[in-house]
FIVO-775131 format. One line per 8 residues: number of its first residue (from 1); their letters; for each residue x, y, z of N, C-alpha, C, CB. Coordinates in Angstrom, 3 decimals, decimal comma. Glycine has a CB too. Example, Ala and Ser with C-alpha at 12.3 -4.5 7.8 and 13.67 -1.06 7.14 Angstrom:
<rs>
1) as) 13,190/-5,690/7,800/12,300/-4,500/7,800/13,200/-3,300/7,800/11,308/-4,473/9,046 | 12,850/-2,250/7,080/13,670/-1,060/7,140/12,900/0,030/7,870/14,084/-0,598/5,725
</rs>
This chain:
<rs>
1) mlpppgyr) 73,518/147,811/234,317/73,400/148,327/232,894/72,086/147,834/232,337/74,620/147,836/231,959 | 71,485/148,728/231,825/70,025/148,350/231,065/70,214/148,356/229,608/68,770/149,454/231,384 | 69,409/147,455/229,123/69,416/147,350/227,620/68,755/148,795/226,996/68,473/145,928/227,138 | 68,986/149,113/225,794/68,344/150,255/225,216/66,898/149,924/224,977/69,032/150,686/223,930 | 66,203/151,178/224,629/64,694/150,964/224,484/64,437/149,944/223,463/63,935/152,270/224,090 | 63,279/149,119/223,858/62,901/147,993/223,043/63,743/146,905/223,093/62,780/148,330/221,761 | 64,884/146,936/223,720/65,827/145,506/223,680/65,072/144,666/224,731/67,666/145,706/224,179 | 65,189/143,378/224,236/64,810/142,253/225,147/66,063/141,390/225,255/63,530/141,392/224,595
9) mpvmsnss) 66,319/140,894/226,466/67,356/140,048/226,768/67,279/138,793/225,913/67,344/139,743/228,197 | 68,279/138,552/225,134/68,141/137,339/224,202/68,315/136,087/225,014/69,222/137,355/223,009 | 67,596/134,991/224,473/67,752/133,785/224,948/68,960/133,039/224,278/66,510/133,107/224,799 | 69,862/132,558/224,983/71,062/132,055/224,281/71,152/130,634/224,605/72,371/132,801/224,673 | 71,633/129,858/223,562/71,759/128,451/223,737/72,789/128,002/224,698/72,015/127,860/222,506 | 73,943/128,783/224,613/75,072/128,541/225,456/74,887/129,075/226,776/76,262/129,073/224,896 | 74,787/128,250/227,856/74,561/128,583/229,208/75,577/129,704/229,803/74,651/127,287/229,999 | 76,903/129,487/229,304/77,818/130,340/229,967/77,737/131,757/229,367/79,229/129,770/229,873
17) ssvallvv) 77,299/131,766/227,927/76,993/133,204/227,370/75,688/133,766/228,044/76,776/133,173/225,696 | 74,797/132,912/228,383/73,572/133,536/229,121/73,934/134,099/230,440/72,443/132,489/229,360 | 74,769/133,420/231,178/75,188/133,751/232,487/76,084/135,064/232,414/75,957/132,528/233,124 | 76,989/134,924/231,387/77,783/136,247/231,269/77,012/137,391/230,882/78,871/136,148/230,287 | 76,025/137,356/230,001/75,190/138,421/229,695/74,429/138,893/230,848/74,328/138,074/228,654 | 73,794/137,886/231,628/73,029/138,126/232,942/74,091/138,800/233,866/72,407/136,673/233,637 | 75,262/138,370/233,982/76,122/138,944/235,080/76,323/140,586/234,667/77,691/138,047/235,171 | 76,600/140,851/233,440/76,888/142,013/232,995/75,619/143,109/233,304/77,245/141,804/231,533
25) vvtalvgc) 74,494/142,424/232,905/73,222/143,254/232,845/72,826/143,465/234,500/71,906/142,371/231,879 | 72,953/142,482/235,177/72,392/142,609/236,639/73,539/143,367/237,384/72,044/141,051/237,398 | 74,867/143,048/237,141/75,840/143,832/237,699/75,551/145,281/237,567/77,080/143,512/237,134 | 75,532/145,749/236,360/75,268/147,196/236,026/74,059/147,723/236,902/74,931/147,363/234,423 | 72,930/146,847/236,676/71,856/147,301/237,532/72,151/147,488/239,051/70,779/146,359/237,393 | 72,730/146,461/239,542/72,942/146,559/240,958/74,182/147,266/241,228/72,959/145,242/241,599 | 74,998/147,655/240,397/76,233/148,245/240,839/76,129/149,660/241,193/77,233/148,096/239,846 | 74,925/150,276/241,006/74,768/151,578/241,416/73,779/151,716/242,371/74,522/152,390/240,395
33) apapapsp) 73,902/152,600/243,352/72,919/152,660/244,485/72,672/154,073/245,073/73,406/151,756/245,610 | 71,565/154,345/245,414/71,186/155,754/245,886/70,862/155,629/247,418/69,853/156,372/245,032 | 70,576/156,661/247,888/70,132/156,983/249,382/68,671/156,327/249,422/70,091/158,782/249,765 | 68,050/156,402/250,673/66,802/155,839/250,896/65,869/156,430/249,911/66,351/156,037/252,292 | 65,818/157,564/249,505/65,086/158,400/248,593/65,915/158,940/247,671/64,385/159,417/249,208 | 65,477/159,112/246,312/66,055/159,863/245,300/66,659/161,134/245,603/65,174/160,062/244,398 | 67,810/161,549/245,320/68,415/162,835/245,638/67,794/163,888/244,688/70,002/162,775/245,494 | 67,166/164,772/245,297/66,736/165,801/244,439/67,813/166,744/243,888/65,768/166,553/245,132
41) taspvfas) 67,566/167,297/242,857/68,498/168,205/242,244/68,290/169,735/242,946/68,222/168,202/240,575 | 69,164/170,491/242,942/68,946/171,798/243,722/67,911/172,589/242,988/70,300/172,676/243,873 | 67,611/172,480/241,827/66,493/173,084/241,114/66,179/172,547/239,854/66,695/174,408/240,930 | 65,047/172,772/239,198/64,833/172,016/237,915/65,704/172,723/236,895/63,263/171,983/237,443 | 66,293/173,863/237,098/67,262/174,370/235,983/68,721/174,439/236,658/66,779/175,949/235,378 | 69,521/173,929/235,887/71,053/173,808/236,413/71,765/175,128/235,886/71,906/172,337/235,768 | 72,597/175,534/236,586/73,319/176,794/236,239/74,419/176,463/235,222/73,949/177,483/237,538 | 74,747/175,096/235,056/75,740/174,899/234,010/75,609/173,328/233,679/77,295/175,365/234,518
49) eeeafaaa) 76,186/172,997/232,715/76,306/171,500/232,328/77,049/170,811/233,460/77,117/171,269/230,895 | 78,256/171,349/233,750/79,073/170,684/234,911/78,263/170,578/236,193/80,401/171,523/235,242 | 77,316/171,330/236,590/76,452/171,293/237,723/75,383/170,143/237,574/75,776/172,674/237,890 | 74,907/169,913/236,264/74,047/168,939/235,879/74,596/167,531/235,961/73,625/169,229/234,599 | 75,901/167,432/235,487/76,542/166,224/235,330/76,967/165,820/236,797/77,744/166,343/234,300 | 77,407/166,677/237,440/77,693/166,470/239,025/76,483/165,936/239,614/78,087/167,857/239,841 | 75,393/166,466/239,647/74,170/165,953/240,074/73,821/164,519/239,603/73,167/166,860/239,655 | 74,029/164,287/238,334/73,667/162,988/237,733/74,856/161,896/238,211/73,563/163,157/236,003
57) eevyreyn) 75,967/162,338/238,555/76,975/161,409/239,108/76,609/161,082/240,496/78,391/161,992/239,061 | 76,032/161,833/241,218/75,689/161,817/242,581/74,601/160,784/242,618/75,262/163,221/243,139 | 73,624/160,991/241,777/72,396/160,078/241,688/72,774/158,635/241,311/71,369/160,629/240,606 | 73,853/158,512/240,373/74,270/157,153/239,947/74,957/156,661/240,913/75,022/157,051/238,757 | 75,788/157,289/241,668/76,681/156,731/242,895/75,531/156,113/243,804/77,664/158,043/243,796 | 74,597/156,871/244,255/73,632/156,459/245,238/72,884/155,268/244,761/72,691/157,565/245,564 | 72,550/155,133/243,386/71,939/154,071/242,841/72,751/152,884/243,003/71,631/154,311/241,520 | 74,064/153,101/242,760/75,070/151,932/242,866/74,993/151,447/244,302/76,631/152,376/242,488
65) dagnaria) 75,102/152,342/245,141/75,098/151,911/246,649/73,897/151,222/247,118/75,256/153,093/247,551 | 72,761/151,455/246,543/71,356/150,879/246,658/71,488/149,615/246,141/70,230/151,650/245,924 | 71,993/149,333/245,026/72,284/148,077/244,387/73,142/147,178/245,288/72,978/148,321/243,060 | 74,193/147,650/245,846/75,067/146,849/246,726/74,268/146,542/247,972/76,420/147,605/247,080 | 73,339/147,425/248,491/72,630/147,158/249,641/71,687/145,997/249,404/71,922/148,364/250,089 | 71,043/145,921/248,153/70,035/144,983/247,809/70,761/143,576/247,737/69,313/145,398/246,430 | 72,093/143,645/247,024/72,741/142,409/247,141/73,050/141,979/248,554/73,931/142,451/246,384 | 73,293/142,801/249,368/73,535/142,387/250,863/72,351/141,975/251,748/74,168/143,531/251,577
73) gkdspdpq) 71,065/142,012/250,971/69,922/141,710/251,609/69,208/142,775/252,244/70,166/140,804/252,463 | 69,594/143,859/252,155/68,962/144,966/252,680/67,681/145,548/251,881/69,990/145,966/252,797 | 66,664/145,870/252,536/65,427/146,407/251,735/65,579/147,957/251,505/63,992/146,111/252,568 | 66,368/148,455/252,113/66,521/149,933/251,900/67,953/150,345/251,837/65,838/150,721/253,008 | 68,448/151,120/251,038/67,647/151,962/250,141/67,214/150,886/248,829/68,633/153,408/249,626 | 66,188/151,372/248,057/65,699/150,453/247,050/66,196/150,993/245,853/64,195/150,271/247,013 | 67,186/150,354/245,039/67,473/150,858/243,737/66,475/151,351/242,789/68,080/149,961/243,134 | 65,376/150,754/242,874/64,304/151,054/241,848/63,803/152,477/241,989/63,090/150,068/241,990
81) dyligeal) 63,988/153,051/243,307/63,785/154,296/243,566/64,425/155,467/242,620/64,186/154,385/244,828 | 65,450/155,029/242,039/66,348/155,704/241,099/66,074/155,611/239,648/67,627/155,229/241,290 | 65,163/154,678/239,307/64,958/154,232/237,908/63,409/154,637/237,391/65,215/152,559/237,844 | 63,289/154,699/236,086/62,125/155,083/235,565/61,991/154,367/234,239/62,051/156,548/235,469 | 60,943/154,170/233,743/60,818/153,561/232,312/61,415/152,316/232,005/61,352/154,408/231,362 | 62,277/152,461/230,901/62,917/151,043/230,422/63,911/150,725/231,532/63,749/151,100/228,847 | 64,607/151,554/232,185/65,711/151,165/233,252/64,993/150,440/234,243/66,501/152,420/233,951 | 63,835/150,864/234,747/63,025/150,243/236,016/62,502/148,817/235,316/61,540/151,378/236,633
89) eadidger) 62,064/148,802/234,040/61,535/147,554/233,460/62,537/146,529/233,317/60,935/147,782/232,164 | 63,782/146,993/233,041/65,010/146,076/232,944/65,373/145,469/234,312/66,278/146,882/232,389 | 65,341/146,285/235,315/65,761/145,962/236,602/64,638/144,825/237,234/65,874/147,391/237,480 | 63,468/145,123/236,871/62,489/144,123/237,444/62,581/142,907/236,693/61,039/144,610/237,429 | 62,818/142,961/235,267/63,114/141,645/234,561/64,387/140,959/235,030/63,237/141,874/233,049 | 65,417/141,652/235,401/66,797/141,102/235,783/66,488/140,347/237,023/67,978/142,264/236,036 | 65,786/141,005/238,036/65,531/140,445/239,424/64,717/139,117/239,115/64,652/141,549/240,447 | 63,582/139,194/238,357/62,788/138,104/238,036/63,671/136,915/237,377/61,664/138,597/237,099
97) yleeqglr) 64,562/137,310/236,514/65,326/136,199/235,988/66,192/135,473/236,859/66,078/136,614/234,981 | 66,882/136,278/237,805/67,683/135,594/238,728/66,918/134,611/239,748/68,430/136,624/239,465 | 65,764/135,185/240,045/64,836/134,273/240,905/64,469/132,980/240,109/63,435/135,068/241,320 | 63,987/133,299/238,935/63,633/132,052/238,207/64,786/131,040/237,881/63,001/132,448/236,921 | 65,973/131,456/237,752/67,061/130,620/237,405/67,835/130,088/238,706/68,001/131,414/236,464 | 67,346/130,547/239,913/67,868/130,226/241,174/69,314/130,803/241,336/67,838/128,718/241,357 | 69,543/131,837/240,945/70,805/132,613/240,982/70,661/133,857/241,947/71,191/133,094/239,501 | 71,845/134,084/242,395/71,932/135,354/243,426/73,349/135,876/243,192/71,701/134,930/245,160
105) ltgssgva) 73,382/137,282/243,491/74,698/138,102/243,558/75,211/137,990/244,842/74,550/139,595/243,232 | 76,387/138,192/244,933/77,139/138,527/246,376/78,293/139,390/245,901/77,760/137,071/247,300 | 78,459/140,206/246,970/79,624/141,090/246,823/79,174/142,638/246,562/80,531/140,540/245,597 | 80,105/143,378/246,030/79,634/144,704/245,607/80,378/145,260/244,465/79,710/145,653/246,712 | 79,805/146,307/243,921/80,579/146,949/242,781/80,733/148,350/243,171/79,859/146,835/241,348 | 81,589/149,035/242,396/81,798/150,350/242,540/81,891/151,324/241,186/82,985/150,398/243,307 | 81,461/152,548/241,271/81,736/153,496/240,114/83,132/153,890/240,012/80,928/154,747/240,221 | 83,877/153,329/238,917/85,145/153,719/238,730/85,383/155,185/238,177/85,701/152,766/237,894
113) tfrgldfs) 84,474/155,384/237,134/84,424/156,749/236,511/83,073/157,137/236,038/85,361/156,837/235,351 | 82,721/158,316/235,911/81,404/158,784/235,353/81,918/160,102/234,472/80,191/159,181/236,664 | 81,546/159,865/233,176/81,887/160,891/232,344/80,685/161,418/231,595/82,922/160,458/231,454 | 80,361/162,665/231,702/79,199/163,137/230,956/79,308/163,333/229,451/78,809/164,365/231,508 | 78,239/163,069/228,738/78,328/163,087/227,192/77,509/164,161/226,730/77,859/161,754/226,499 | 76,175/164,081/227,010/75,317/165,058/226,319/74,296/165,765/227,445/74,455/164,256/225,090 | 73,874/166,879/227,276/73,109/167,734/228,169/72,083/168,478/227,440/73,980/168,677/228,890 | 70,866/168,399/227,694/69,920/169,290/227,154/68,866/169,523/228,228/69,321/168,746/225,847
121) qvegtvrl) 68,186/170,715/228,047/67,207/171,345/228,926/66,086/171,976/228,133/67,871/172,389/229,803 | 65,015/171,206/227,722/64,058/171,598/226,908/62,790/171,857/227,801/63,872/170,582/225,817 | 62,195/173,143/227,650/60,925/173,300/228,396/61,033/172,956/229,793/59,869/172,494/227,819 | 62,226/173,149/230,416/62,327/172,957/231,944/62,679/171,469/232,318/60,911/173,363/232,658 | 62,691/170,645/231,312/63,222/169,156/231,575/64,557/168,689/231,071/62,292/168,202/230,983 | 65,347/168,235/232,135/66,599/168,144/231,940/66,745/166,637/231,491/67,379/168,597/233,164 | 67,759/166,379/230,394/67,941/165,128/230,010/69,526/165,056/229,784/67,039/164,786/228,767 | 70,135/164,038/230,206/71,647/163,893/229,938/71,939/162,533/229,743/72,543/164,418/231,066
129) saivclnv) 73,210/162,462/229,385/73,699/160,921/229,147/75,196/160,900/229,448/73,439/160,352/227,511 | 75,676/159,813/229,896/77,113/159,680/230,512/77,497/158,412/230,201/77,242/159,891/232,062 | 78,873/158,204/230,254/79,634/156,983/230,207/79,831/156,457/231,635/80,990/157,213/229,503 | 79,484/155,430/232,147/79,751/154,977/233,514/80,616/153,702/233,275/78,357/154,684/234,389 | 81,734/153,732/234,043/82,691/152,560/234,144/82,541/151,966/235,525/84,224/152,994/233,887 | 82,058/150,751/235,544/81,770/150,066/236,837/82,855/148,994/237,107/80,320/149,394/236,813 | 83,555/149,056/238,370/84,357/147,986/238,772/83,496/146,839/239,437/85,425/148,512/239,713 | 83,249/145,843/238,581/82,449/144,488/239,064/83,163/143,383/239,421/81,579/143,949/238,066
137) sgirllda) 84,581/143,623/239,641/85,429/142,511/240,196/84,932/141,835/241,501/86,806/143,050/240,461 | 84,265/142,660/242,356/83,707/142,219/243,696/82,450/141,366/243,652/83,392/143,425/244,526 | 81,833/141,442/242,355/80,450/140,830/242,262/80,578/139,316/241,832/79,524/141,654/241,177 | 80,190/138,456/242,546/80,030/137,049/242,084/78,650/136,422/241,868/80,678/136,237/243,012 | 78,358/135,643/241,027/77,135/135,124/240,720/77,153/133,589/241,151/76,834/135,356/239,213 | 76,233/133,499/242,019/76,068/132,123/242,668/74,898/131,347/242,245/75,976/132,243/244,129 | 74,769/129,912/242,089/73,661/129,210/241,800/72,969/128,866/243,052/73,977/128,073/241,020 | 71,965/127,979/243,041/71,194/127,750/244,239/71,973/126,825/245,261/69,826/127,117/243,848
145) sdndvtpa) 73,071/126,221/244,757/74,047/125,495/245,769/75,050/126,150/246,167/74,614/124,364/245,333 | 75,068/127,600/245,988/76,169/128,590/246,171/77,391/128,282/245,658/76,398/128,860/247,455 | 77,297/127,507/244,451/78,324/127,403/243,543/78,834/128,700/242,758/77,897/126,444/242,645 | 80,108/129,169/242,638/80,121/130,234/241,850/80,151/130,091/240,453/81,046/130,918/242,177 | 79,185/130,777/239,806/79,093/130,448/238,228/79,251/131,767/237,616/77,625/129,726/237,703 | 80,105/132,660/238,119/80,565/133,814/237,474/81,422/133,464/236,324/81,269/134,672/238,399 | 81,181/133,874/235,079/82,006/133,452/233,937/83,438/134,136/234,093/81,285/133,870/232,524 | 84,365/133,159/233,824/85,770/133,601/234,021/86,185/134,698/233,058/86,716/132,423/233,862
153) erpdivaq) 85,480/134,720/232,003/86,056/135,857/231,021/85,261/137,127/231,245/85,936/135,436/229,389 | 84,528/137,227/232,266/83,920/138,538/232,532/84,885/139,608/233,019/82,847/138,382/233,536 | 84,821/140,700/232,314/85,896/141,764/232,704/85,614/142,298/234,013/85,970/142,964/231,709 | 86,648/142,884/234,636/86,594/143,383/236,000/85,828/144,985/235,914/88,276/143,413/236,649 | 85,958/145,540/234,808/85,380/146,912/234,605/84,472/146,750/233,304/86,602/148,108/234,412 | 83,380/147,104/233,533/82,365/147,325/232,315/81,811/148,726/232,050/81,127/146,457/232,523 | 81,630/148,998/230,826/81,205/150,360/230,393/79,738/150,248/230,053/82,055/150,908/229,139 | 78,995/151,461/230,372/77,615/151,502/230,163/77,355/153,017/229,681/76,798/151,062/231,517
161) tvelieve) 76,456/153,092/228,717/75,911/154,452/228,510/74,627/154,507/229,369/75,609/154,767/226,929 | 74,530/155,604/229,902/73,448/155,795/230,949/72,773/157,084/230,502/74,035/155,900/232,524 | 71,486/157,017/230,548/70,463/158,387/230,237/69,816/158,555/231,641/69,081/158,120/228,884 | 69,833/159,780/231,980/69,070/160,402/233,170/68,018/161,472/232,691/70,120/161,118/234,200 | 66,958/161,565/233,271/65,948/162,523/232,977/65,385/163,107/234,263/64,861/161,898/232,144 | 65,089/164,464/234,248/64,320/165,041/235,439/62,969/164,582/235,547/64,258/166,506/235,397 | 62,667/164,232/236,653/61,263/163,850/236,957/60,935/164,768/238,207/61,084/162,172/237,278 | 60,225/165,734/237,905/59,852/166,790/239,040/61,166/167,459/239,354/59,180/166,092/240,469
169) tdlrisae) 61,667/167,383/240,655/63,075/167,911/240,810/64,113/166,866/241,167/63,108/168,974/241,882 | 63,800/165,661/240,712/64,601/164,564/240,845/65,306/164,079/239,493/63,771/163,517/241,427 | 66,545/163,597/239,438/66,940/162,970/238,224/66,779/161,582/238,463/68,320/163,306/237,783 | 66,409/160,840/237,468/66,182/159,466/237,517/66,854/158,803/236,262/64,666/159,191/237,597 | 67,304/157,621/236,446/68,022/156,859/235,441/66,891/156,279/234,561/68,990/155,711/236,090 | 66,850/156,698/233,272/65,796/156,287/232,422/66,282/154,990/231,305/65,309/157,680/231,630 | 67,556/154,846/231,170/68,214/153,739/230,299/69,597/153,631/230,585/68,079/153,980/228,800 | 70,004/152,393/230,492/71,406/151,888/230,489/71,566/151,082/229,330/71,777/151,090/231,726
177) aeaspdqc) 72,634/151,032/228,721/73,050/150,149/227,738/74,647/149,813/227,638/72,564/150,719/226,494 | 74,972/148,660/227,397/76,378/148,301/227,381/77,091/149,245/226,380/76,574/146,774/226,992 | 78,367/149,734/226,874/79,150/150,492/226,001/80,313/149,850/225,602/79,470/151,679/226,527 | 81,068/150,301/224,622/82,185/149,692/224,122/83,245/149,623/225,414/82,726/150,533/222,808 | 83,978/148,577/225,680/84,940/148,446/226,686/85,960/149,519/226,653/85,561/147,175/226,596 | 86,278/149,995/225,439/87,340/150,971/225,264/87,010/152,300/225,843/87,657/151,132/223,842 | 85,704/152,420/226,374/85,220/153,622/226,845/85,917/153,847/228,295/83,614/153,583/226,880 | 86,330/152,730/228,842/86,853/152,850/230,313/88,334/152,921/230,237/86,416/151,587/231,271
</rs>
């Protein structure tokens, strides 16, 4: 899950709140994975909104798989191949934060549901948004001594609003933000 445009991860004085926020952000970022290269859409113009949302869901699921591969220590596929703009910056920042704090993720997450919200196609460029519900119950946050520091209050399912944009003939995730838990 990526913060909205201009959002910067807050520095919290309560370490468990910081870890909880980090787990939600990083889990969302890592919870989605793509194939070794971004999945191209059939064409720059979709025949219907349903077709566009189906392509977006496929990209998001591939992104989640790539994130799970990264957690497992694999170099490929790279989740960043599915990101652009703010989403890419947030992923880079999240990875840097984990490294600086001596933290690492283990396990895997899965896409529970993907629900399209908005679709537009202006001057040949597709933009869409969706609510994604991720099952993060299999993700654990470990410290440098391999102690599990996953916040006990972290929910098993997290909701995010995801924005995708067409780049050439590929859909890329341009933003992710935490959504209300009642969306799932």
